[in-house]
C-alpha positions in Angstrom: 1.1 -14.9 5.3 0.1 -11.3 6.3 1.8 -9.1 8.6 0.9 -8.7 12.3 -0.1 -5.5 13.7 3.4 -4.8 15.0 5.0 -4.8 11.3 2.0 -3.1 9.6 3.0 -0.1 7.5 2.6 3.0 9.2 1.7 6.9 8.0 0.8 6.2 4.5 1.0 9.6 2.6 -0.3 9.9 -1.0 0.9 12.7 -3.3 -0.2 13.5 -6.9 2.6 13.9 -9.3 3.0 13.9 -13.0 3.6 10.2 -13.3 0.2 9.5 -11.2 -0.2 9.2 -7.5 3.0 8.5 -5.5 2.4 6.2 -2.3 4.8 6.5 0.7 4.9 4.9 3.9 7.0 3.9 7.1 8.1 0.4 8.0 7.4 -1.0 11.4 9.5 -3.8 13.2 12.6 -3.7 11.3 11.9 -6.9 9.3 14.1 -7.2 6.1 12.0 -9.8 4.8 8.7 -7.8 4.2 7.3 -6.7 0.8 4.3 -4.3 0.7 0.9 -4.5 -1.2 -0.9 -1.2 -2.4 -4.7 -1.4 -2.9 -7.3 1.4 -3.7 -11.1 1.1 -3.2 -14.3 3.7 -3.8 -14.8 3.6 -0.1 -12.6 3.4 3.3 -10.8 0.2 3.5 -11.3 -1.9 6.5 -10.3 -5.2 4.8 -8.6 -6.3 1.6 -10.4 -9.4 0.9 -11.8 -9.1 -2.4 -9.5 -6.2 -3.5 -7.2 -6.4 -6.5 -3.9 -5.1 -5.6 -2.5 -2.0 -7.7 1.0 -3.1 -7.1 2.4 -5.9 -5.0 5.8 -7.7 -4.1 7.0 -4.0 -3.3 10.5 -4.0 -1.8 10.8 -0.3 -1.1 8.7 2.1 0.8 7.3 4.1 -2.0 5.2 3.1 -5.0 3.5 4.7 -7.9 -0.1 4.4 -9.1 0.6 5.1 -12.3 -3.2 4.9 -13.4 -5.3 6.7 -10.6 -8.8 6.2 -10.8 -11.6 8.9 -11.1 -13.8 7.1 -8.5 -11.4 5.0 -6.3 -9.6 7.7 -3.8 -9.0 5.5 -0.8 -5.8 3.6 -0.6 -4.2 1.0 2.0 -0.8 -0.8 1.9 -0.1 -4.0 3.6 3.2 -5.8 4.7 3.6 -9.5 3.6 6.0 -11.5 5.2 8.4 -13.3 2.6 
């Protein structure tokens, strides 16, 4: 089940580091049973349908894109209610 707007992650920040691109965000709603999924695409992401996750089942508020794309520079994180 996808998260509702009240539990959607906020303030996604991306930083280029030696190991790739580090993505971090803030949790909303205080739900301890959420995990997160990170996506990227070549254009602005308004819907994740059809996109393949970079990382899923993320329990922390940060993850690494270890293989950044030369062409896909848009990222989004979604919350998943376990």
